[in-house]
Structure formats: structure tokens, C-alpha cells
mmCIF file of the N, C-alpha and C atoms, coordinates in Angstrom:
data_MODEL
# 
_entry.id   MODEL 
# 
loop_
_atom_site.group_PDB 
_atom_site.id 
_atom_site.type_symbol 
_atom_site.label_atom_id 
_atom_site.label_alt_id 
_atom_site.label_comp_id 
_atom_site.label_asym_id 
_atom_site.label_entity_id 
_atom_site.label_seq_id 
_atom_site.pdbx_PDB_ins_code 
_atom_site.Cartn_x 
_atom_site.Cartn_y 
_atom_site.Cartn_z 
_atom_site.occupancy 
_atom_site.B_iso_or_equiv 
_atom_site.pdbx_formal_charge 
_atom_site.auth_seq_id 
_atom_site.auth_comp_id 
_atom_site.auth_asym_id 
_atom_site.auth_atom_id 
_atom_site.pdbx_PDB_model_num 
ATOM 1   N N  . SER A 1 1  ? 15.989  10.130  -9.936 1.00 0.00 ? 1  SER A N  1 
ATOM 2   C CA . SER A 1 1  ? 17.159  10.254  -9.072 1.00 0.00 ? 1  SER A CA 1 
ATOM 3   C C  . SER A 1 1  ? 16.857  9.613   -7.720 1.00 0.00 ? 1  SER A C  1 
ATOM 4   N N  . ASP A 1 2  ? 17.815  8.867   -7.247 1.00 0.00 ? 2  ASP A N  1 
ATOM 5   C CA . ASP A 1 2  ? 17.663  8.131   -5.996 1.00 0.00 ? 2  ASP A CA 1 
ATOM 6   C C  . ASP A 1 2  ? 18.360  8.909   -4.881 1.00 0.00 ? 2  ASP A C  1 
ATOM 7   N N  . VAL A 1 3  ? 17.725  9.997   -4.424 1.00 0.00 ? 3  VAL A N  1 
ATOM 8   C CA . VAL A 1 3  ? 18.322  10.903  -3.456 1.00 0.00 ? 3  VAL A CA 1 
ATOM 9   C C  . VAL A 1 3  ? 18.619  10.214  -2.133 1.00 0.00 ? 3  VAL A C  1 
ATOM 10  N N  . TYR A 1 4  ? 17.701  9.367   -1.685 1.00 0.00 ? 4  TYR A N  1 
ATOM 11  C CA . TYR A 1 4  ? 17.855  8.739   -0.380 1.00 0.00 ? 4  TYR A CA 1 
ATOM 12  C C  . TYR A 1 4  ? 18.517  7.370   -0.436 1.00 0.00 ? 4  TYR A C  1 
ATOM 13  N N  . GLY A 1 5  ? 18.807  6.893   -1.603 1.00 0.00 ? 5  GLY A N  1 
ATOM 14  C CA . GLY A 1 5  ? 19.506  5.629   -1.754 1.00 0.00 ? 5  GLY A CA 1 
ATOM 15  C C  . GLY A 1 5  ? 18.691  4.435   -1.322 1.00 0.00 ? 5  GLY A C  1 
ATOM 16  N N  . PRO A 1 6  ? 19.386  3.419   -0.825 1.00 0.00 ? 6  PRO A N  1 
ATOM 17  C CA . PRO A 1 6  ? 18.713  2.165   -0.476 1.00 0.00 ? 6  PRO A CA 1 
ATOM 18  C C  . PRO A 1 6  ? 17.710  2.305   0.670  1.00 0.00 ? 6  PRO A C  1 
ATOM 19  N N  . GLU A 1 7  ? 17.862  3.344   1.504  1.00 0.00 ? 7  GLU A N  1 
ATOM 20  C CA . GLU A 1 7  ? 16.928  3.519   2.615  1.00 0.00 ? 7  GLU A CA 1 
ATOM 21  C C  . GLU A 1 7  ? 15.503  3.728   2.107  1.00 0.00 ? 7  GLU A C  1 
ATOM 22  N N  . LEU A 1 8  ? 15.357  4.536   1.039  1.00 0.00 ? 8  LEU A N  1 
ATOM 23  C CA . LEU A 1 8  ? 14.029  4.792   0.500  1.00 0.00 ? 8  LEU A CA 1 
ATOM 24  C C  . LEU A 1 8  ? 13.455  3.534   -0.127 1.00 0.00 ? 8  LEU A C  1 
ATOM 25  N N  . SER A 1 9  ? 14.277  2.791   -0.838 1.00 0.00 ? 9  SER A N  1 
ATOM 26  C CA . SER A 1 9  ? 13.817  1.544   -1.443 1.00 0.00 ? 9  SER A CA 1 
ATOM 27  C C  . SER A 1 9  ? 13.366  0.564   -0.361 1.00 0.00 ? 9  SER A C  1 
ATOM 28  N N  . GLU A 1 10 ? 14.129  0.489   0.706  1.00 0.00 ? 10 GLU A N  1 
ATOM 29  C CA . GLU A 1 10 ? 13.771  -0.384  1.836  1.00 0.00 ? 10 GLU A CA 1 
ATOM 30  C C  . GLU A 1 10 ? 12.463  0.091   2.467  1.00 0.00 ? 10 GLU A C  1 
ATOM 31  N N  . TRP A 1 11 ? 12.305  1.404   2.585  1.00 0.00 ? 11 TRP A N  1 
ATOM 32  C CA . TRP A 1 11 ? 11.085  1.976   3.149  1.00 0.00 ? 11 TRP A CA 1 
ATOM 33  C C  . TRP A 1 11 ? 9.883   1.623   2.279  1.00 0.00 ? 11 TRP A C  1 
ATOM 34  N N  . GLU A 1 12 ? 10.032  1.751   0.964  1.00 0.00 ? 12 GLU A N  1 
ATOM 35  C CA . GLU A 1 12 ? 8.935   1.421   0.052  1.00 0.00 ? 12 GLU A CA 1 
ATOM 36  C C  . GLU A 1 12 ? 8.535   -0.046  0.191  1.00 0.00 ? 12 GLU A C  1 
ATOM 37  N N  . GLU A 1 13 ? 9.519   -0.925  0.326  1.00 0.00 ? 13 GLU A N  1 
ATOM 38  C CA . GLU A 1 13 ? 9.238   -2.351  0.515  1.00 0.00 ? 13 GLU A CA 1 
ATOM 39  C C  . GLU A 1 13 ? 8.508   -2.586  1.837  1.00 0.00 ? 13 GLU A C  1 
ATOM 40  N N  . THR A 1 14 ? 8.946   -1.897  2.879  1.00 0.00 ? 14 THR A N  1 
ATOM 41  C CA . THR A 1 14 ? 8.307   -2.014  4.186  1.00 0.00 ? 14 THR A CA 1 
ATOM 42  C C  . THR A 1 14 ? 6.857   -1.551  4.123  1.00 0.00 ? 14 THR A C  1 
ATOM 43  N N  . VAL A 1 15 ? 6.618   -0.437  3.440  1.00 0.00 ? 15 VAL A N  1 
ATOM 44  C CA . VAL A 1 15 ? 5.252   0.083   3.318  1.00 0.00 ? 15 VAL A CA 1 
ATOM 45  C C  . VAL A 1 15 ? 4.374   -0.905  2.563  1.00 0.00 ? 15 VAL A C  1 
ATOM 46  N N  . THR A 1 16 ? 4.898   -1.500  1.510  1.00 0.00 ? 16 THR A N  1 
ATOM 47  C CA . THR A 1 16 ? 4.135   -2.477  0.732  1.00 0.00 ? 16 THR A CA 1 
ATOM 48  C C  . THR A 1 16 ? 3.768   -3.684  1.589  1.00 0.00 ? 16 THR A C  1 
ATOM 49  N N  . LYS A 1 17 ? 4.736   -4.230  2.309  1.00 0.00 ? 17 LYS A N  1 
ATOM 50  C CA . LYS A 1 17 ? 4.479   -5.387  3.171  1.00 0.00 ? 17 LYS A CA 1 
ATOM 51  C C  . LYS A 1 17 ? 3.500   -5.035  4.290  1.00 0.00 ? 17 LYS A C  1 
ATOM 52  N N  . THR A 1 18 ? 3.697   -3.864  4.881  1.00 0.00 ? 18 THR A N  1 
ATOM 53  C CA . THR A 1 18 ? 2.840   -3.440  5.980  1.00 0.00 ? 18 THR A CA 1 
ATOM 54  C C  . THR A 1 18 ? 1.411   -3.218  5.502  1.00 0.00 ? 18 THR A C  1 
ATOM 55  N N  . SER A 1 19 ? 1.270   -2.644  4.328  1.00 0.00 ? 19 SER A N  1 
ATOM 56  C CA . SER A 1 19 ? -0.058  -2.428  3.759  1.00 0.00 ? 19 SER A CA 1 
ATOM 57  C C  . SER A 1 19 ? -0.792  -3.753  3.604  1.00 0.00 ? 19 SER A C  1 
ATOM 58  N N  . TYR A 1 20 ? -0.092  -4.764  3.121  1.00 0.00 ? 20 TYR A N  1 
ATOM 59  C CA . TYR A 1 20 ? -0.693  -6.093  2.975  1.00 0.00 ? 20 TYR A CA 1 
ATOM 60  C C  . TYR A 1 20 ? -1.103  -6.647  4.343  1.00 0.00 ? 20 TYR A C  1 
ATOM 61  N N  . GLU A 1 21 ? -0.200  -6.534  5.323  1.00 0.00 ? 21 GLU A N  1 
ATOM 62  C CA . GLU A 1 21 ? -0.506  -7.038  6.668  1.00 0.00 ? 21 GLU A CA 1 
ATOM 63  C C  . GLU A 1 21 ? -1.716  -6.329  7.263  1.00 0.00 ? 21 GLU A C  1 
ATOM 64  N N  . MET A 1 22 ? -1.770  -5.022  7.085  1.00 0.00 ? 22 MET A N  1 
ATOM 65  C CA . MET A 1 22 ? -2.884  -4.257  7.640  1.00 0.00 ? 22 MET A CA 1 
ATOM 66  C C  . MET A 1 22 ? -4.205  -4.662  6.999  1.00 0.00 ? 22 MET A C  1 
ATOM 67  N N  . ARG A 1 23 ? -4.210  -4.804  5.681  1.00 0.00 ? 23 ARG A N  1 
ATOM 68  C CA . ARG A 1 23 ? -5.439  -5.226  5.002  1.00 0.00 ? 23 ARG A CA 1 
ATOM 69  C C  . ARG A 1 23 ? -5.869  -6.608  5.470  1.00 0.00 ? 23 ARG A C  1 
ATOM 70  N N  . SER A 1 24 ? -4.910  -7.502  5.644  1.00 0.00 ? 24 SER A N  1 
ATOM 71  C CA . SER A 1 24 ? -5.215  -8.856  6.090  1.00 0.00 ? 24 SER A CA 1 
ATOM 72  C C  . SER A 1 24 ? -5.846  -8.845  7.484  1.00 0.00 ? 24 SER A C  1 
ATOM 73  N N  . HIS A 1 25 ? -5.239  -8.113  8.407  1.00 0.00 ? 25 HIS A N  1 
ATOM 74  C CA . HIS A 1 25 ? -5.764  -8.042  9.774  1.00 0.00 ? 25 HIS A CA 1 
ATOM 75  C C  . HIS A 1 25 ? -7.122  -7.344  9.810  1.00 0.00 ? 25 HIS A C  1 
ATOM 76  N N  . LEU A 1 26 ? -7.260  -6.264  9.047  1.00 0.00 ? 26 LEU A N  1 
ATOM 77  C CA . LEU A 1 26 ? -8.547  -5.562  9.019  1.00 0.00 ? 26 LEU A CA 1 
ATOM 78  C C  . LEU A 1 26 ? -9.644  -6.450  8.449  1.00 0.00 ? 26 LEU A C  1 
ATOM 79  N N  . SER A 1 27 ? -9.316  -7.236  7.442  1.00 0.00 ? 27 SER A N  1 
ATOM 80  C CA . SER A 1 27 ? -10.305 -8.164  6.874  1.00 0.00 ? 27 SER A CA 1 
ATOM 81  C C  . SER A 1 27 ? -10.748 -9.187  7.911  1.00 0.00 ? 27 SER A C  1 
ATOM 82  N N  . SER A 1 28 ? -9.800  -9.687  8.704  1.00 0.00 ? 28 SER A N  1 
ATOM 83  C CA . SER A 1 28 ? -10.141 -10.636 9.771  1.00 0.00 ? 28 SER A CA 1 
ATOM 84  C C  . SER A 1 28 ? -11.069 -9.999  10.795 1.00 0.00 ? 28 SER A C  1 
ATOM 85  N N  . ILE A 1 29 ? -10.721 -8.788  11.209 1.00 0.00 ? 29 ILE A N  1 
ATOM 86  C CA . ILE A 1 29 ? -11.540 -8.086  12.201 1.00 0.00 ? 29 ILE A CA 1 
ATOM 87  C C  . ILE A 1 29 ? -12.943 -7.844  11.653 1.00 0.00 ? 29 ILE A C  1 
ATOM 88  N N  . LEU A 1 30 ? -13.023 -7.349  10.418 1.00 0.00 ? 30 LEU A N  1 
ATOM 89  C CA . LEU A 1 30 ? -14.330 -7.088  9.814  1.00 0.00 ? 30 LEU A CA 1 
ATOM 90  C C  . LEU A 1 30 ? -15.154 -8.363  9.687  1.00 0.00 ? 30 LEU A C  1 
ATOM 91  N N  . GLY A 1 31 ? -14.514 -9.459  9.323  1.00 0.00 ? 31 GLY A N  1 
ATOM 92  C CA . GLY A 1 31 ? -15.225 -10.730 9.204  1.00 0.00 ? 31 GLY A CA 1 
ATOM 93  C C  . GLY A 1 31 ? -15.811 -11.178 10.529 1.00 0.00 ? 31 GLY A C  1 
ATOM 94  N N  . ILE A 1 32 ? -15.010 -11.078 11.576 1.00 0.00 ? 32 ILE A N  1 
ATOM 95  C CA . ILE A 1 32 ? -15.475 -11.474 12.909 1.00 0.00 ? 32 ILE A CA 1 
ATOM 96  C C  . ILE A 1 32 ? -16.612 -10.567 13.370 1.00 0.00 ? 32 ILE A C  1 
ATOM 97  N N  . LEU A 1 33 ? -16.426 -9.257  13.195 1.00 0.00 ? 33 LEU A N  1 
ATOM 98  C CA . LEU A 1 33 ? -17.473 -8.325  13.615 1.00 0.00 ? 33 LEU A CA 1 
ATOM 99  C C  . LEU A 1 33 ? -18.756 -8.532  12.824 1.00 0.00 ? 33 LEU A C  1 
ATOM 100 N N  . ASN A 1 34 ? -18.632 -8.850  11.553 1.00 0.00 ? 34 ASN A N  1 
ATOM 101 C CA . ASN A 1 34 ? -19.808 -9.125  10.734 1.00 0.00 ? 34 ASN A CA 1 
ATOM 102 C C  . ASN A 1 34 ? -20.560 -10.344 11.267 1.00 0.00 ? 34 ASN A C  1 
ATOM 103 N N  . LEU A 1 35 ? -19.827 -11.390 11.618 1.00 0.00 ? 35 LEU A N  1 
ATOM 104 C CA . LEU A 1 35 ? -20.467 -12.587 12.176 1.00 0.00 ? 35 LEU A CA 1 
ATOM 105 C C  . LEU A 1 35 ? -21.143 -12.287 13.510 1.00 0.00 ? 35 LEU A C  1 
ATOM 106 N N  . LEU A 1 36 ? -20.490 -11.466 14.321 1.00 0.00 ? 36 LEU A N  1 
ATOM 107 C CA . LEU A 1 36 ? -21.085 -11.113 15.612 1.00 0.00 ? 36 LEU A CA 1 
ATOM 108 C C  . LEU A 1 36 ? -22.332 -10.245 15.432 1.00 0.00 ? 36 LEU A C  1 
ATOM 109 N N  . ALA A 1 37 ? -22.293 -9.359  14.454 1.00 0.00 ? 37 ALA A N  1 
ATOM 110 C CA . ALA A 1 37 ? -23.438 -8.473  14.212 1.00 0.00 ? 37 ALA A CA 1 
ATOM 111 C C  . ALA A 1 37 ? -24.614 -9.213  13.587 1.00 0.00 ? 37 ALA A C  1 
ATOM 112 N N  . ASP A 1 38 ? -24.303 -10.254 12.812 1.00 0.00 ? 38 ASP A N  1 
ATOM 113 C CA . ASP A 1 38 ? -25.338 -11.029 12.130 1.00 0.00 ? 38 ASP A CA 1 
ATOM 114 C C  . ASP A 1 38 ? -25.668 -12.242 12.986 1.00 0.00 ? 38 ASP A C  1 
ATOM 115 N N  . GLY A 1 39 ? -26.628 -12.100 13.855 1.00 0.00 ? 39 GLY A N  1 
ATOM 116 C CA . GLY A 1 39 ? -26.969 -13.158 14.802 1.00 0.00 ? 39 GLY A CA 1 
ATOM 117 C C  . GLY A 1 39 ? -27.322 -14.480 14.157 1.00 0.00 ? 39 GLY A C  1 
ATOM 118 N N  . THR A 1 40 ? -27.739 -14.483 12.903 1.00 0.00 ? 40 THR A N  1 
ATOM 119 C CA . THR A 1 40 ? -28.111 -15.733 12.244 1.00 0.00 ? 40 THR A CA 1 
ATOM 120 C C  . THR A 1 40 ? -26.889 -16.556 11.856 1.00 0.00 ? 40 THR A C  1 
ATOM 121 N N  . ALA A 1 41 ? -25.717 -15.932 11.807 1.00 0.00 ? 41 ALA A N  1 
ATOM 122 C CA . ALA A 1 41 ? -24.512 -16.642 11.385 1.00 0.00 ? 41 ALA A CA 1 
ATOM 123 C C  . ALA A 1 41 ? -23.867 -17.423 12.522 1.00 0.00 ? 41 ALA A C  1 
ATOM 124 N N  . LEU A 1 42 ? -24.324 -17.189 13.733 1.00 0.00 ? 42 LEU A N  1 
ATOM 125 C CA . LEU A 1 42 ? -23.707 -17.829 14.897 1.00 0.00 ? 42 LEU A CA 1 
ATOM 126 C C  . LEU A 1 42 ? -24.741 -18.599 15.696 1.00 0.00 ? 42 LEU A C  1 
ATOM 127 N N  . SER A 1 43 ? -24.242 -19.510 16.468 1.00 0.00 ? 43 SER A N  1 
ATOM 128 C CA . SER A 1 43 ? -25.129 -20.166 17.431 1.00 0.00 ? 43 SER A CA 1 
ATOM 129 C C  . SER A 1 43 ? -25.365 -19.191 18.585 1.00 0.00 ? 43 SER A C  1 
ATOM 130 N N  . ASP A 1 44 ? -26.222 -19.551 19.472 1.00 0.00 ? 44 ASP A N  1 
ATOM 131 C CA . ASP A 1 44 ? -26.485 -18.708 20.642 1.00 0.00 ? 44 ASP A CA 1 
ATOM 132 C C  . ASP A 1 44 ? -25.491 -18.976 21.770 1.00 0.00 ? 44 ASP A C  1 
ATOM 133 N N  . ASP A 1 45 ? -24.451 -19.733 21.470 1.00 0.00 ? 45 ASP A N  1 
ATOM 134 C CA . ASP A 1 45 ? -23.458 -20.100 22.474 1.00 0.00 ? 45 ASP A CA 1 
ATOM 135 C C  . ASP A 1 45 ? -22.644 -18.867 22.894 1.00 0.00 ? 45 ASP A C  1 
ATOM 136 N N  . PRO A 1 46 ? -22.788 -18.422 24.145 1.00 0.00 ? 46 PRO A N  1 
ATOM 137 C CA . PRO A 1 46 ? -22.037 -17.250 24.608 1.00 0.00 ? 46 PRO A CA 1 
ATOM 138 C C  . PRO A 1 46 ? -20.528 -17.478 24.571 1.00 0.00 ? 46 PRO A C  1 
ATOM 139 N N  . HIS A 1 47 ? -20.103 -18.728 24.771 1.00 0.00 ? 47 HIS A N  1 
ATOM 140 C CA . HIS A 1 47 ? -18.672 -19.036 24.726 1.00 0.00 ? 47 HIS A CA 1 
ATOM 141 C C  . HIS A 1 47 ? -18.113 -18.765 23.328 1.00 0.00 ? 47 HIS A C  1 
ATOM 142 N N  . GLU A 1 48 ? -18.858 -19.142 22.307 1.00 0.00 ? 48 GLU A N  1 
ATOM 143 C CA . GLU A 1 48 ? -18.421 -18.906 20.925 1.00 0.00 ? 48 GLU A CA 1 
ATOM 144 C C  . GLU A 1 48 ? -18.310 -17.404 20.650 1.00 0.00 ? 48 GLU A C  1 
ATOM 145 N N  . ARG A 1 49 ? -19.281 -16.651 21.119 1.00 0.00 ? 49 ARG A N  1 
ATOM 146 C CA . ARG A 1 49 ? -19.242 -15.197 20.928 1.00 0.00 ? 49 ARG A CA 1 
ATOM 147 C C  . ARG A 1 49 ? -18.051 -14.586 21.670 1.00 0.00 ? 49 ARG A C  1 
ATOM 148 N N  . THR A 1 50 ? -17.775 -15.075 22.862 1.00 0.00 ? 50 THR A N  1 
ATOM 149 C CA . THR A 1 50 ? -16.633 -14.579 23.636 1.00 0.00 ? 50 THR A CA 1 
ATOM 150 C C  . THR A 1 50 ? -15.329 -14.883 22.914 1.00 0.00 ? 50 THR A C  1 
ATOM 151 N N  . GLU A 1 51 ? -15.201 -16.084 22.373 1.00 0.00 ? 51 GLU A N  1 
ATOM 152 C CA . GLU A 1 51 ? -13.996 -16.448 21.623 1.00 0.00 ? 51 GLU A CA 1 
ATOM 153 C C  . GLU A 1 51 ? -13.817 -15.560 20.396 1.00 0.00 ? 51 GLU A C  1 
ATOM 154 N N  . MET A 1 52 ? -14.896 -15.286 19.700 1.00 0.00 ? 52 MET A N  1 
ATOM 155 C CA . MET A 1 52 ? -14.812 -14.443 18.508 1.00 0.00 ? 52 MET A CA 1 
ATOM 156 C C  . MET A 1 52 ? -14.446 -13.008 18.881 1.00 0.00 ? 52 MET A C  1 
ATOM 157 N N  . THR A 1 53 ? -15.009 -12.516 19.974 1.00 0.00 ? 53 THR A N  1 
ATOM 158 C CA . THR A 1 53 ? -14.673 -11.168 20.434 1.00 0.00 ? 53 THR A CA 1 
ATOM 159 C C  . THR A 1 53 ? -13.203 -11.099 20.828 1.00 0.00 ? 53 THR A C  1 
ATOM 160 N N  . ALA A 1 54 ? -12.716 -12.113 21.523 1.00 0.00 ? 54 ALA A N  1 
ATOM 161 C CA . ALA A 1 54 ? -11.304 -12.166 21.916 1.00 0.00 ? 54 ALA A CA 1 
ATOM 162 C C  . ALA A 1 54 ? -10.408 -12.225 20.688 1.00 0.00 ? 54 ALA A C  1 
ATOM 163 N N  . SER A 1 55 ? -10.823 -12.960 19.678 1.00 0.00 ? 55 SER A N  1 
ATOM 164 C CA . SER A 1 55 ? -10.044 -13.049 18.445 1.00 0.00 ? 55 SER A CA 1 
ATOM 165 C C  . SER A 1 55 ? -9.963  -11.689 17.752 1.00 0.00 ? 55 SER A C  1 
ATOM 166 N N  . ALA A 1 56 ? -11.075 -10.971 17.695 1.00 0.00 ? 56 ALA A N  1 
ATOM 167 C CA . ALA A 1 56 ? -11.076 -9.631  17.093 1.00 0.00 ? 56 ALA A CA 1 
ATOM 168 C C  . ALA A 1 56 ? -10.176 -8.695  17.891 1.00 0.00 ? 56 ALA A C  1 
ATOM 169 N N  . TYR A 1 57 ? -10.223 -8.806  19.206 1.00 0.00 ? 57 TYR A N  1 
ATOM 170 C CA . TYR A 1 57 ? -9.379  -7.981  20.074 1.00 0.00 ? 57 TYR A CA 1 
ATOM 171 C C  . TYR A 1 57 ? -7.896  -8.277  19.828 1.00 0.00 ? 57 TYR A C  1 
ATOM 172 N N  . ASP A 1 58 ? -7.543  -9.556  19.810 1.00 0.00 ? 58 ASP A N  1 
ATOM 173 C CA . ASP A 1 58 ? -6.148  -9.951  19.576 1.00 0.00 ? 58 ASP A CA 1 
ATOM 174 C C  . ASP A 1 58 ? -5.658  -9.485  18.208 1.00 0.00 ? 58 ASP A C  1 
ATOM 175 N N  . THR A 1 59 ? -6.505  -9.609  17.208 1.00 0.00 ? 59 THR A N  1 
ATOM 176 C CA . THR A 1 59 ? -6.129  -9.176  15.864 1.00 0.00 ? 59 THR A CA 1 
ATOM 177 C C  . THR A 1 59 ? -5.934  -7.665  15.824 1.00 0.00 ? 59 THR A C  1 
ATOM 178 N N  . THR A 1 60 ? -6.752  -6.936  16.573 1.00 0.00 ? 60 THR A N  1 
ATOM 179 C CA . THR A 1 60 ? -6.599  -5.483  16.648 1.00 0.00 ? 60 THR A CA 1 
ATOM 180 C C  . THR A 1 60 ? -5.273  -5.113  17.302 1.00 0.00 ? 60 THR A C  1 
ATOM 181 N N  . LEU A 1 61 ? -4.894  -5.823  18.357 1.00 0.00 ? 61 LEU A N  1 
ATOM 182 C CA . LEU A 1 61 ? -3.595  -5.576  18.994 1.00 0.00 ? 61 LEU A CA 1 
ATOM 183 C C  . LEU A 1 61 ? -2.450  -5.836  18.019 1.00 0.00 ? 61 LEU A C  1 
ATOM 184 N N  . THR A 1 62 ? -2.562  -6.898  17.240 1.00 0.00 ? 62 THR A N  1 
ATOM 185 C CA . THR A 1 62 ? -1.543  -7.205  16.238 1.00 0.00 ? 62 THR A CA 1 
ATOM 186 C C  . THR A 1 62 ? -1.466  -6.088  15.203 1.00 0.00 ? 62 THR A C  1 
ATOM 187 N N  . LEU A 1 63 ? -2.608  -5.595  14.782 1.00 0.00 ? 63 LEU A N  1 
ATOM 188 C CA . LEU A 1 63 ? -2.648  -4.504  13.811 1.00 0.00 ? 63 LEU A CA 1 
ATOM 189 C C  . LEU A 1 63 ? -1.983  -3.248  14.377 1.00 0.00 ? 63 LEU A C  1 
ATOM 190 N N  . LEU A 1 64 ? -2.235  -2.939  15.635 1.00 0.00 ? 64 LEU A N  1 
ATOM 191 C CA . LEU A 1 64 ? -1.582  -1.790  16.262 1.00 0.00 ? 64 LEU A CA 1 
ATOM 192 C C  . LEU A 1 64 ? -0.069  -1.959  16.280 1.00 0.00 ? 64 LEU A C  1 
ATOM 193 N N  . LYS A 1 65 ? 0.401   -3.173  16.521 1.00 0.00 ? 65 LYS A N  1 
ATOM 194 C CA . LYS A 1 65 ? 1.846   -3.446  16.509 1.00 0.00 ? 65 LYS A CA 1 
ATOM 195 C C  . LYS A 1 65 ? 2.417   -3.213  15.115 1.00 0.00 ? 65 LYS A C  1 
ATOM 196 N N  . VAL A 1 66 ? 1.700   -3.619  14.087 1.00 0.00 ? 66 VAL A N  1 
ATOM 197 C CA . VAL A 1 66 ? 2.138   -3.404  12.707 1.00 0.00 ? 66 VAL A CA 1 
ATOM 198 C C  . VAL A 1 66 ? 2.285   -1.906  12.438 1.00 0.00 ? 66 VAL A C  1 
ATOM 199 N N  . VAL A 1 67 ? 1.319   -1.119  12.886 1.00 0.00 ? 67 VAL A N  1 
ATOM 200 C CA . VAL A 1 67 ? 1.371   0.332   12.687 1.00 0.00 ? 67 VAL A CA 1 
ATOM 201 C C  . VAL A 1 67 ? 2.553   0.932   13.448 1.00 0.00 ? 67 VAL A C  1 
ATOM 202 N N  . GLU A 1 68 ? 2.781   0.492   14.677 1.00 0.00 ? 68 GLU A N  1 
ATOM 203 C CA . GLU A 1 68 ? 3.924   0.975   15.457 1.00 0.00 ? 68 GLU A CA 1 
ATOM 204 C C  . GLU A 1 68 ? 5.239   0.637   14.765 1.00 0.00 ? 68 GLU A C  1 
ATOM 205 N N  . ASP A 1 69 ? 5.347   -0.571  14.242 1.00 0.00 ? 69 ASP A N  1 
ATOM 206 C CA . ASP A 1 69 ? 6.562   -0.977  13.532 1.00 0.00 ? 69 ASP A CA 1 
ATOM 207 C C  . ASP A 1 69 ? 6.785   -0.117  12.294 1.00 0.00 ? 69 ASP A C  1 
ATOM 208 N N  . LEU A 1 70 ? 5.713   0.209   11.588 1.00 0.00 ? 70 LEU A N  1 
ATOM 209 C CA . LEU A 1 70 ? 5.817   1.066   10.411 1.00 0.00 ? 70 LEU A CA 1 
ATOM 210 C C  . LEU A 1 70 ? 6.307   2.454   10.809 1.00 0.00 ? 70 LEU A C  1 
ATOM 211 N N  . GLU A 1 71 ? 5.772   2.970   11.895 1.00 0.00 ? 71 GLU A N  1 
ATOM 212 C CA . GLU A 1 71 ? 6.188   4.288   12.374 1.00 0.00 ? 71 GLU A CA 1 
ATOM 213 C C  . GLU A 1 71 ? 7.679   4.294   12.730 1.00 0.00 ? 71 GLU A C  1 
ATOM 214 N N  . LYS A 1 72 ? 8.134   3.266   13.433 1.00 0.00 ? 72 LYS A N  1 
ATOM 215 C CA . LYS A 1 72 ? 9.552   3.165   13.795 1.00 0.00 ? 72 LYS A CA 1 
ATOM 216 C C  . LYS A 1 72 ? 10.422  3.074   12.551 1.00 0.00 ? 72 LYS A C  1 
ATOM 217 N N  . SER A 1 73 ? 9.987   2.295   11.588 1.00 0.00 ? 73 SER A N  1 
ATOM 218 C CA . SER A 1 73 ? 10.739  2.140   10.348 1.00 0.00 ? 73 SER A CA 1 
ATOM 219 C C  . SER A 1 73 ? 10.842  3.475   9.615  1.00 0.00 ? 73 SER A C  1 
ATOM 220 N N  . GLY A 1 74 ? 9.766   4.237   9.605  1.00 0.00 ? 74 GLY A N  1 
ATOM 221 C CA . GLY A 1 74 ? 9.766   5.544   8.951  1.00 0.00 ? 74 GLY A CA 1 
ATOM 222 C C  . GLY A 1 74 ? 10.721  6.512   9.618  1.00 0.00 ? 74 GLY A C  1 
ATOM 223 N N  . ARG A 1 75 ? 10.790  6.459   10.937 1.00 0.00 ? 75 ARG A N  1 
ATOM 224 C CA . ARG A 1 75 ? 11.720  7.329   11.660 1.00 0.00 ? 75 ARG A CA 1 
ATOM 225 C C  . ARG A 1 75 ? 13.164  7.015   11.298 1.00 0.00 ? 75 ARG A C  1 
ATOM 226 N N  . LYS A 1 76 ? 13.476  5.741   11.124 1.00 0.00 ? 76 LYS A N  1 
ATOM 227 C CA . LYS A 1 76 ? 14.841  5.343   10.764 1.00 0.00 ? 76 LYS A CA 1 
ATOM 228 C C  . LYS A 1 76 ? 15.221  5.912   9.407  1.00 0.00 ? 76 LYS A C  1 
ATOM 229 N N  . VAL A 1 77 ? 14.296  5.878   8.461  1.00 0.00 ? 77 VAL A N  1 
ATOM 230 C CA . VAL A 1 77 ? 14.574  6.379   7.111  1.00 0.00 ? 77 VAL A CA 1 
ATOM 231 C C  . VAL A 1 77 ? 14.773  7.886   7.134  1.00 0.00 ? 77 VAL A C  1 
ATOM 232 N N  . LEU A 1 78 ? 13.976  8.584   7.936  1.00 0.00 ? 78 LEU A N  1 
ATOM 233 C CA . LEU A 1 78 ? 14.044  10.042  7.963  1.00 0.00 ? 78 LEU A CA 1 
ATOM 234 C C  . LEU A 1 78 ? 15.241  10.567  8.739  1.00 0.00 ? 78 LEU A C  1 
ATOM 235 N N  . ASN A 1 79 ? 15.788  9.767   9.639  1.00 0.00 ? 79 ASN A N  1 
ATOM 236 C CA . ASN A 1 79 ? 16.930  10.229  10.447 1.00 0.00 ? 79 ASN A CA 1 
ATOM 237 C C  . ASN A 1 79 ? 18.223  9.943   9.811  1.00 0.00 ? 79 ASN A C  1 
# 
């Protein structure tokens, strides 16, 4: 039975898309952090390390936005 109608279906689609986005961003962050933690994978160039740290930071901000959007979407379905 489809008690909530199209809103629930839309919510399920949103959760699926958001889950993919979150995994993608988390994989990027983990990859960057792994390279930073593994000193042999990088040159000793401090500029390169700074760029990678900034990239991980930016990706984390994007991930937080994805979570906020999911929360807002959930509120719409429940109201």
C-alpha cells in the first residue's frame, strides 16, 4: 500500500541519489587523506600537500551540503 503516495517514492529516489553522492565524496576524502598519510605517495612539496588538504576540506563542505539537502528533503516529505 502506498500510504504516502508520490512523496515517499520521491523521497526514496532522493535517498538513493544522496547515498551515491555521499559515497563518492567520502571516497574522494579518504583517497586524499590516504595520500597525505602515506608520505611515500607524495613529493615533499608543501604546496602540493596544501592543495590536497584544501581539496579534502572542500569535498567535506560539499558532503555536508548533501546531508543538509537530504535533511530538508526529509522534512518536506514528513510535513
